[in-house]
KOLPAMI-788254 format. One line per 4 residues: number of its first residue (from 1); their letters; for each residue x, y, z of N, C-alpha, C. Coordinates in Angstrom, 3 decimals. Layout:
// KOLPAMI-788254
NUM) A) X,Y,Z,X,Y,Z,X,Y,Z ~ ...
// end
This chain:
// KOLPAMI-788254
1) MSTV) 0.835,-1.188,0.000,0.000,0.000,0.000,0.872,1.241,0.000 ~ 1.711,1.328,-1.017,2.668,2.418,-1.104,2.366,3.290,-2.299 ~ 2.785,4.566,-2.221,2.567,5.459,-3.338,3.806,5.589,-4.211 ~ 4.848,4.808,-3.963,6.023,4.822,-4.828,5.864,3.733,-5.877
5) ASEN) 6.638,3.844,-6.975,6.582,2.826,-8.020,6.895,1.467,-7.405 ~ 6.135,0.464,-7.782,6.310,-0.843,-7.146,6.229,-1.963,-8.163 ~ 7.046,-2.992,-7.939,6.993,-4.183,-8.786,6.000,-5.164,-8.180 ~ 5.159,-5.733,-9.018,4.155,-6.689,-8.575,4.326,-7.984,-9.353
9) KVSS) 3.887,-9.082,-8.773,4.018,-10.362,-9.464,2.928,-11.325,-9.034 ~ 2.522,-12.171,-9.975,1.601,-13.270,-9.714,2.076,-14.456,-10.542 ~ 1.530,-15.621,-10.265,1.869,-16.816,-11.029,0.599,-17.460,-11.560 ~ 0.682,-17.964,-12.790,-0.432,-18.649,-13.421,-0.024,-20.090,-13.694
13) AGQG) -0.761,-21.041,-13.119,-0.422,-22.458,-13.306,-1.119,-23.045,-14.526 ~ -2.417,-22.808,-14.648,-3.160,-23.327,-15.793,-3.052,-24.827,-15.906 ~ -3.017,-25.335,-17.135,-2.918,-26.762,-17.388,-1.521,-27.160,-17.864 ~ -0.592,-26.246,-17.801,0.784,-26.523,-18.193,1.733,-25.989,-17.138
17) EAVH) 2.965,-25.722,-17.544,3.921,-25.193,-16.592,3.533,-23.786,-16.164 ~ 3.906,-23.458,-14.940,3.567,-22.147,-14.403,4.264,-21.039,-15.193 ~ 3.578,-19.922,-15.312,4.149,-18.714,-15.901,4.117,-17.635,-14.829 ~ 5.271,-17.056,-14.543,5.365,-15.996,-13.549,5.258,-14.652,-14.262
21) IRWI) 4.423,-13.778,-13.730,4.108,-12.502,-14.365,4.563,-11.367,-13.460 ~ 5.302,-10.426,-14.024,5.755,-9.267,-13.257,5.412,-7.995,-14.019 ~ 5.070,-6.956,-13.284,4.809,-5.657,-13.888,5.084,-4.570,-12.849 ~ 5.203,-3.351,-13.314,5.517,-2.227,-12.433,4.376,-1.224,-12.469
25) MPEG) 3.875,-0.866,-11.286,2.881,0.190,-11.161,3.603,1.500,-10.871 ~ 3.166,2.591,-11.499,3.863,3.866,-11.321,3.614,4.499,-9.959 ~ 4.401,5.494,-9.665,4.257,6.247,-8.425,2.861,6.857,-8.347 ~ 2.301,6.878,-7.164,0.995,7.490,-6.948,-0.126,6.497,-6.753
29) FFEL) 0.110,5.212,-7.031,-0.938,4.209,-6.898,-1.031,3.670,-5.475 ~ -2.259,3.532,-5.007,-2.537,2.829,-3.761,-3.034,1.436,-4.127 ~ -2.573,0.429,-3.408,-2.922,-0.951,-3.727,-3.860,-1.519,-2.678 ~ -4.959,-2.112,-3.128,-5.882,-2.762,-2.205,-5.267,-4.067,-1.707
33) PMDA) -5.474,-4.400,-0.443,-4.913,-5.658,0.085,-5.559,-6.867,-0.575 ~ -4.735,-7.792,-1.036,-5.240,-8.984,-1.712,-4.810,-10.273,-1.023 ~ -4.004,-10.170,0.015,-3.459,-11.375,0.651,-3.923,-11.552,2.087 ~ -4.971,-10.863,2.488,-5.464,-11.002,3.859,-5.921,-12.439,4.111
37) ESLD) -5.596,-12.959,5.281,-5.921,-14.350,5.598,-7.266,-14.502,6.311 ~ -7.888,-13.397,6.670,-9.190,-13.453,7.334,-9.952,-12.169,7.053 ~ -11.261,-12.186,7.305,-12.077,-10.992,7.110,-11.663,-9.880,8.058 ~ -11.300,-10.266,9.284,-10.857,-9.262,10.255,-9.577,-8.587,9.785
41) ELAD) -8.641,-9.374,9.257,-7.393,-8.803,8.758,-7.655,-7.899,7.563 ~ -8.558,-8.313,6.676,-8.906,-7.483,5.526,-9.517,-6.164,5.985 ~ -10.422,-6.227,6.953,-11.065,-5.009,7.455,-10.030,-4.055,8.045 ~ -9.102,-4.608,8.827,-8.066,-3.766,9.439,-7.203,-3.095,8.371
45) ELIE) -6.847,-3.839,7.324,-5.987,-3.281,6.282,-6.726,-2.232,5.460 ~ -8.023,-2.433,5.218,-8.795,-1.450,4.470,-8.994,-0.167,5.273 ~ -9.198,-0.302,6.575,-9.343,0.890,7.413,-8.031,1.659,7.473 ~ -6.918,0.931,7.559,-5.611,1.592,7.542,-5.419,2.347,6.226
49) LARK) -5.820,1.743,5.115,-5.710,2.404,3.825,-6.626,3.624,3.759 ~ -7.837,3.502,4.315,-8.776,4.623,4.320,-8.190,5.828,5.046 ~ -7.438,5.582,6.098,-6.821,6.684,6.845,-5.761,7.395,6.023 ~ -5.140,6.665,5.092,-4.159,7.291,4.208,-4.846,8.077,3.096
53) IIPN) -5.973,7.550,2.617,-6.674,8.181,1.507,-7.401,9.442,1.950 ~ -8.083,9.363,3.095,-8.843,10.509,3.618,-8.404,10.795,5.063 ~ -7.154,11.261,5.213,-6.607,11.467,6.561,-7.379,12.487,7.384 ~ -8.038,13.423,6.724,-8.784,14.456,7.450,-10.266,14.128,7.562
57) GTRD) -10.648,12.952,7.089,-12.048,12.551,7.177,-12.408,12.059,8.563 ~ -13.692,12.023,8.854,-14.146,11.499,10.133,-13.969,9.979,10.151 ~ -14.025,9.412,11.338,-13.913,7.953,11.442,-15.027,7.264,10.674 ~ -16.234,7.839,10.730,-17.359,7.247,9.997,-17.085,7.255,8.494
61) MQYQ) -16.521,8.350,7.982,-16.192,8.421,6.559,-15.172,7.360,6.182 ~ -14.163,7.189,7.025,-13.125,6.196,6.761,-13.695,4.783,6.798 ~ -14.557,4.501,7.771,-15.161,3.182,7.868,-16.097,2.931,6.684 ~ -16.798,3.985,6.265,-17.709,3.846,5.128,-16.935,3.550,3.850
65) WAAL) -15.806,4.241,3.671,-14.967,4.011,2.496,-14.432,2.585,2.512 ~ -13.966,2.121,3.667,-13.445,0.760,3.785,-14.532,-0.268,3.486 ~ -15.744,-0.002,3.968,-16.852,-0.929,3.728,-17.201,-0.982,2.246 ~ -17.139,0.176,1.566,-17.418,0.207,0.137,-16.404,-0.638,-0.624
69) CAGN) -15.125,-0.514,-0.256,-14.085,-1.328,-0.900,-14.303,-2.807,-0.624 ~ -14.652,-3.132,0.622,-14.852,-4.535,0.994,-15.948,-5.178,0.163 ~ -16.936,-4.361,-0.249,-18.032,-4.890,-1.051,-17.617,-5.361,-2.431 ~ -16.400,-4.994,-2.867,-15.932,-5.411,-4.188,-15.265,-6.782,-4.190
73) YDAF) -14.960,-7.318,-3.025,-14.091,-8.491,-2.987,-14.747,-9.762,-3.511 ~ -16.049,-9.889,-3.377,-16.718,-11.056,-3.975,-16.544,-11.030,-5.490 ~ -16.682,-9.827,-6.083,-16.487,-9.693,-7.530,-15.036,-9.939,-7.900 ~ -14.097,-9.531,-7.040,-12.684,-9.805,-7.295,-12.431,-11.307,-7.385
77) VEGG) -12.968,-12.041,-6.430,-12.781,-13.495,-6.419,-13.412,-14.124,-7.656 ~ -14.632,-13.705,-7.975,-15.344,-14.263,-9.131,-14.611,-13.952,-10.434 ~ -13.988,-12.767,-10.508,-13.314,-12.354,-11.732,-11.850,-12.726,-11.796 ~ -11.351,-13.458,-10.798,-9.953,-13.865,-10.807,-8.983,-12.712,-10.632
81) VQYA) -9.419,-11.637,-9.961,-8.568,-10.465,-9.777,-7.423,-10.786,-8.812 ~ -6.200,-10.526,-9.269,-5.006,-10.780,-8.473,-4.403,-9.487,-7.912 ~ -4.734,-8.372,-8.556,-4.203,-7.074,-8.134,-5.274,-6.024,-8.384 ~ -5.410,-5.087,-7.451,-6.326,-3.960,-7.625,-5.671,-2.726,-7.020
85) GFVI) -5.537,-1.694,-7.821,-4.936,-0.466,-7.341,-5.654,0.736,-7.931 ~ -5.452,1.889,-7.319,-6.112,3.097,-7.816,-5.229,4.306,-7.564 ~ -5.485,5.350,-8.334,-4.743,6.591,-8.210,-5.738,7.745,-8.239 ~ -5.448,8.772,-7.439,-6.256,9.991,-7.410,-5.302,11.156,-7.652
89) TEVD) -5.610,11.979,-8.639,-4.709,13.079,-8.966,-5.510,14.218,-9.573 ~ -4.832,15.324,-9.852,-5.465,16.447,-10.533,-4.920,16.565,-11.949 ~ -5.817,16.764,-12.894,-5.442,16.967,-14.293,-6.071,18.281,-14.740 ~ -5.231,19.259,-15.027,-5.717,20.590,-15.439,-6.746,21.138,-14.461
93) GTRC) -6.462,20.959,-13.159,-7.335,21.513,-12.136,-8.540,20.670,-11.786 ~ -8.722,19.543,-12.457,-9.858,18.661,-12.182,-9.393,17.421,-11.429 ~ -10.075,17.090,-10.348,-9.726,15.907,-9.570,-10.165,14.660,-10.329 ~ -9.218,13.790,-10.620,-9.487,12.606,-11.439,-9.019,11.341,-10.714
97) AATV) -9.625,10.225,-11.073,-9.268,8.943,-10.459,-9.309,7.840,-11.508 ~ -8.508,6.816,-11.272,-8.502,5.639,-12.146,-8.166,4.412,-11.315 ~ -8.668,3.273,-11.746,-8.336,2.004,-11.113,-7.674,1.092,-12.141 ~ -6.815,0.201,-11.655,-6.199,-0.816,-12.506,-6.394,-2.170,-11.834
101) HVSL) -6.878,-3.127,-12.598,-7.049,-4.498,-12.117,-6.208,-5.431,-12.984 ~ -5.634,-6.445,-12.363,-4.944,-7.515,-13.086,-5.615,-8.827,-12.697 ~ -6.081,-9.565,-13.694,-6.824,-10.802,-13.446,-6.215,-11.958,-14.217 ~ -6.506,-13.160,-13.754,-6.138,-14.378,-14.466,-7.416,-15.131,-14.812
105) TDTP) -7.543,-15.555,-16.066,-8.722,-16.292,-16.502,-8.298,-17.521,-17.298 ~ -9.177,-18.494,-17.375,-8.926,-19.675,-18.198,-9.281,-19.385,-19.649 ~ -8.458,-19.866,-20.559,-8.759,-19.759,-21.989,-9.613,-20.962,-22.390 ~ -10.766,-20.745,-23.030,-11.606,-21.882,-23.446,-10.813,-22.868,-24.304
109) EAAR) -11.107,-24.133,-24.151,-10.387,-25.183,-24.874,-10.409,-24.936,-26.380 ~ -11.567,-24.521,-26.902,-11.706,-24.327,-28.343,-10.885,-23.148,-28.851 ~ -10.436,-22.275,-27.938,-9.712,-21.071,-28.361,-8.207,-21.229,-28.271 ~ -7.722,-22.353,-27.815,-6.293,-22.469,-27.513,-5.409,-22.679,-28.738
113) FNPV) -6.000,-23.034,-29.873,-5.190,-23.193,-31.082,-4.683,-21.835,-31.557 ~ -5.554,-20.833,-31.497,-5.177,-19.460,-31.863,-5.874,-18.520,-30.882 ~ -5.363,-18.411,-29.659,-6.073,-17.666,-28.614,-6.223,-16.174,-28.886 ~ -5.248,-15.561,-29.577,-5.366,-14.130,-29.869,-6.546,-13.866,-30.790
117) RATS) -6.616,-14.620,-31.879,-7.724,-14.433,-32.827,-9.056,-14.789,-32.178 ~ -9.073,-15.867,-31.393,-10.319,-16.279,-30.745,-10.779,-15.238,-29.724 ~ -9.836,-14.673,-28.981,-10.182,-13.637,-28.001,-10.714,-12.402,-28.702 ~ -10.058,-12.017,-29.791,-10.500,-10.861,-30.564,-11.921,-11.061,-31.073
121) SALK) -12.191,-12.236,-31.612,-13.522,-12.532,-32.140,-14.574,-12.498,-31.034 ~ -14.237,-13.083,-29.880,-15.186,-13.128,-28.765,-15.495,-11.722,-28.243 ~ -14.474,-10.877,-28.135,-14.688,-9.517,-27.634,-15.495,-8.689,-28.623 ~ -15.236,-8.868,-29.913,-16.029,-8.153,-30.913,-17.500,-8.553,-30.820
125) GLGQ) -17.729,-9.828,-30.531,-19.098,-10.316,-30.420,-19.862,-9.702,-29.264 ~ -19.142,-9.227,-28.237,-19.802,-8.604,-27.085,-20.314,-7.200,-27.411 ~ -19.702,-6.562,-28.409,-20.141,-5.232,-28.802,-19.962,-4.174,-27.734 ~ -18.906,-4.283,-26.936,-18.698,-3.336,-25.834,-17.738,-2.201,-26.173
129) GEVS) -17.104,-2.244,-27.349,-16.166,-1.186,-27.684,-15.285,-1.573,-28.858 ~ -14.201,-0.833,-29.021,-13.269,-1.039,-30.132,-12.256,-2.131,-29.781 ~ -12.167,-3.153,-30.612,-11.285,-4.296,-30.372,-10.142,-4.271,-31.381 ~ -8.908,-4.481,-30.888,-7.737,-4.501,-31.771,-6.768,-5.572,-31.323
133) EISL) -6.129,-6.210,-32.288,-5.013,-7.101,-31.977,-3.748,-6.245,-31.957 ~ -2.992,-6.318,-30.864,-1.837,-5.450,-30.677,-0.602,-6.281,-30.343 ~ 0.554,-5.650,-30.445,1.814,-6.306,-30.111,2.471,-5.547,-28.959 ~ 2.699,-6.231,-27.861,3.382,-5.665,-26.700,4.805,-6.211,-26.648
137) PCGP) 5.698,-5.580,-25.886,7.055,-6.121,-25.745,7.063,-7.572,-25.252 ~ 6.046,-7.957,-24.466,5.986,-9.321,-23.939,5.346,-10.297,-24.918 ~ 4.672,-9.794,-25.974,4.033,-10.684,-26.929,2.717,-10.135,-27.438 ~ 1.986,-10.922,-28.242,0.725,-10.478,-28.825,-0.390,-10.398,-27.789
141) AVSL) -1.334,-9.490,-28.030,-2.433,-9.289,-27.090,-3.630,-8.747,-27.845 ~ -4.738,-8.615,-27.138,-5.962,-8.051,-27.696,-6.435,-6.943,-26.766 ~ -6.737,-5.771,-27.333,-7.227,-4.662,-26.521,-8.698,-4.398,-26.806 ~ -9.380,-3.934,-25.769,-10.779,-3.524,-25.877,-10.895,-2.157,-25.208
145) IGTR) -11.341,-1.154,-25.958,-11.502,0.195,-25.435,-12.964,0.582,-25.564 ~ -13.579,1.003,-24.466,-14.993,1.334,-24.525,-15.479,2.078,-23.303 ~ -16.786,2.138,-23.144,-17.427,2.763,-21.994,-18.488,1.818,-21.445 ~ -18.801,1.971,-20.172,-19.871,1.189,-19.568,-20.401,1.937,-18.356
149) QAAI) -21.572,1.563,-17.921,-22.208,2.250,-16.811,-21.878,1.545,-15.499 ~ -21.614,2.345,-14.470,-21.387,1.837,-13.121,-22.365,2.552,-12.189 ~ -22.257,2.283,-10.891,-23.195,2.884,-9.944,-22.483,3.247,-8.654 ~ -22.927,4.354,-8.045,-22.458,4.758,-6.726,-23.421,4.186,-5.699
153) DATL) -22.890,3.534,-4.676,-23.720,2.941,-3.637,-24.594,4.006,-2.973 ~ -25.817,3.640,-2.637,-26.770,4.586,-2.053,-26.257,5.222,-0.768 ~ -25.418,4.511,-0.014,-24.915,5.044,1.258,-23.948,6.208,1.055 ~ -23.459,6.401,-0.200,-22.479,7.451,-0.465,-23.055,8.618,-1.264
157) TESG) -24.361,8.607,-1.531,-24.965,9.685,-2.316,-25.811,10.584,-1.424 ~ -25.923,11.853,-1.832,-26.729,12.804,-1.073,-28.204,12.435,-1.115 ~ -28.636,11.836,-2.221,-30.046,11.487,-2.370,-30.441,10.255,-1.561 ~ -29.457,9.451,-1.180,-29.771,8.211,-0.476,-30.185,7.096,-1.401
161) HEEG) -30.056,7.335,-2.727,-30.392,6.315,-3.717,-29.167,6.006,-4.575 ~ -29.113,4.800,-5.094,-28.025,4.434,-5.999,-28.057,5.325,-7.235 ~ -26.879,5.846,-7.627,-26.800,6.740,-8.769,-25.821,6.188,-9.800 ~ -26.234,6.168,-11.059,-25.404,5.640,-12.125,-24.474,6.693,-12.711
165) FWTS) -23.379,6.244,-13.285,-22.453,7.124,-13.986,-21.689,6.289,-15.013 ~ -21.095,6.973,-16.012,-20.381,6.288,-17.079,-18.886,6.269,-16.797 ~ -18.254,5.154,-17.130,-16.808,5.030,-17.009,-16.211,4.656,-18.365 ~ -14.973,5.072,-18.579,-14.227,4.682,-19.778,-13.170,3.666,-19.370
169) FIQV) -12.857,2.722,-20.246,-11.915,1.675,-19.856,-11.061,1.207,-21.031 ~ -9.898,0.686,-20.674,-9.044,-0.074,-21.600,-8.824,-1.435,-20.970 ~ -9.069,-2.473,-21.722,-8.878,-3.850,-21.251,-7.943,-4.551,-22.230 ~ -6.912,-5.200,-21.704,-5.952,-5.897,-22.557,-5.846,-7.351,-22.109
173) HIPL) -6.062,-8.267,-23.068,-6.015,-9.711,-22.816,-4.729,-10.276,-23.435 ~ -3.958,-10.993,-22.641,-2.706,-11.577,-23.127,-2.739,-13.089,-22.881 ~ -2.969,-13.891,-23.922,-2.996,-15.355,-23.751,-1.621,-15.884,-23.342 ~ -1.612,-16.794,-22.389,-0.387,-17.440,-21.932,-0.315,-18.852,-22.498
177) PNGT) 0.882,-19.443,-22.543,1.030,-20.761,-23.184,0.510,-21.936,-22.350 ~ -0.025,-21.670,-21.164,-0.489,-22.770,-20.311,-2.010,-22.836,-20.190 ~ -2.715,-22.248,-21.177,-4.172,-22.345,-21.167,-4.863,-21.289,-20.334 ~ -4.153,-20.254,-19.928,-4.757,-19.150,-19.195,-4.453,-17.844,-19.918
181) AVVL) -5.013,-16.770,-19.420,-4.733,-15.442,-19.962,-4.640,-14.463,-18.806 ~ -3.782,-13.473,-18.958,-3.721,-12.389,-17.990,-4.454,-11.199,-18.603 ~ -5.316,-10.583,-17.814,-6.127,-9.464,-18.289,-5.830,-8.245,-17.423 ~ -5.411,-7.167,-18.057,-5.184,-5.912,-17.357,-6.245,-4.918,-17.800
185) EMVT) -6.778,-4.174,-16.843,-7.830,-3.219,-17.159,-7.611,-1.916,-16.402 ~ -7.740,-0.799,-17.115,-7.740,0.527,-16.510,-9.118,1.132,-16.704 ~ -9.682,1.678,-15.635,-11.013,2.271,-15.679,-10.965,3.652,-15.041 ~ -11.612,4.629,-15.664,-11.720,5.950,-15.061,-13.118,6.526,-15.280
189) PTQE) -13.687,7.148,-14.251,-14.975,7.822,-14.417,-14.811,9.283,-14.827 ~ -13.564,9.743,-14.911,-13.289,11.148,-15.186,-12.614,11.287,-16.544 ~ -13.372,11.700,-17.537,-12.865,11.779,-18.901,-11.703,12.763,-19.016 ~ -11.655,13.763,-18.118,-10.577,14.745,-18.153,-9.209,14.097,-17.951
193) GWDV) -9.178,12.962,-17.285,-7.913,12.294,-17.021,-7.577,11.187,-17.990 ~ -8.410,11.010,-19.040,-8.241,9.869,-19.942,-6.856,9.813,-20.571 ~ -6.383,10.918,-21.117,-5.087,10.911,-21.795,-3.960,10.559,-20.828 ~ -4.001,11.155,-19.633,-2.970,10.880,-18.629,-3.005,9.422,-18.206
197) FSTM) -4.200,8.915,-17.921,-4.315,7.548,-17.412,-4.027,6.507,-18.496 ~ -4.444,6.764,-19.729,-4.172,5.799,-20.794,-2.675,5.738,-21.091 ~ -1.987,6.882,-21.003,-0.536,6.886,-21.176,0.149,6.127,-20.042 ~ -0.332,6.352,-18.839,0.195,5.624,-17.680,-0.010,4.122,-17.849
201) FAGV) -1.188,3.732,-18.313,-1.510,2.318,-18.477,-0.630,1.688,-19.553 ~ -0.335,2.452,-20.601,0.569,1.940,-21.640,1.936,1.617,-21.041 ~ 2.377,2.446,-20.091,3.650,2.174,-19.422,3.597,0.899,-18.596 ~ 2.467,0.649,-17.941,2.303,-0.600,-17.169,2.384,-1.799,-18.103
205) LKSL) 1.716,-1.711,-19.256,1.732,-2.812,-20.216,3.145,-3.075,-20.735 ~ 3.903,-2.009,-20.979,5.274,-2.178,-21.464,6.182,-2.806,-20.419 ~ 5.802,-2.670,-19.142,6.634,-3.226,-18.074,6.384,-4.709,-17.828 ~ 5.354,-5.268,-18.475,5.016,-6.682,-18.265,6.156,-7.596,-18.716
209) HFFD) 6.508,-8.547,-17.848,7.490,-9.568,-18.210,6.978,-10.922,-17.740 ~ 7.271,-11.948,-18.545,6.883,-13.304,-18.196,8.138,-14.159,-18.016 ~ 8.059,-15.087,-17.047,9.196,-15.950,-16.747,8.707,-17.376,-16.558 ~ 9.558,-18.348,-16.925,9.206,-19.741,-16.685,9.586,-20.120,-15.258
213) VEGN) 9.386,-21.397,-14.908,9.624,-21.833,-13.530,11.080,-21.723,-13.115 ~ 11.991,-21.668,-14.100,13.401,-21.555,-13.780,13.887,-20.109,-13.802 ~ 12.954,-19.189,-14.030,13.306,-17.779,-14.005,13.795,-17.228,-15.332 ~ 13.656,-18.022,-16.391,14.058,-17.541,-17.719,12.969,-16.662,-18.325
217) SLRL) 13.368,-15.592,-18.967,12.419,-14.676,-19.576,11.703,-15.327,-20.748 ~ 10.385,-15.079,-20.853,9.584,-15.624,-21.939,9.043,-14.492,-22.780 ~ 9.103,-14.647,-24.095,8.459,-13.732,-25.019,7.410,-14.542,-25.762 ~ 6.152,-14.219,-25.537,5.078,-15.026,-26.083,4.967,-14.853,-27.586
221) SA) 4.498,-15.893,-28.267,4.268,-15.838,-29.709,2.798,-15.974,-29.993 ~ 2.418,-15.586,-31.206,1.000,-15.641,-31.576,0.513,-17.067,-31.681
// end
């Protein structure tokens, strides 16, 4: 939970040999705890983070913020999220925020012969945004850029009712050779920060490195 640039790593086992994944998050990001061994430990870590995010807020505000974050963890587990971080900054005088998630998913059996093309086709079929096959330093990938609607919890709105808002996102899928894929996503509700955050996210993608079980660097092929 540091605001300095940090190296992060996860491992994907899949149905073949493990692939170790490393990437660097830039300075300014706060990281949500993902390794808590109990609900009590998770609550304590989220409250500690809330005190860093809103140091001048009341205790109730800090507890409310922590509770809001805690409500995301079921979705994190369901979505295979391994990392979740966020940044709050000002862009041209406007307060902006963005989140970054890193997830691991299984690649469908039918898609493993050509996972990049199959992923591209599947994402286009969803009709959620612009889909492109791209080349990263670590290997081929598929990007999805679009918008979607989210909601603010009723406990955090002045009206006392859930309120919807639009977010913009970039999602990048990178098939791994062991039948899994790593998915990185950047989301922002503040369009004023789009250029800054998308540039930042491009830097995260360029920092991605894959290693085999013996620590040798891997460059994925199509």
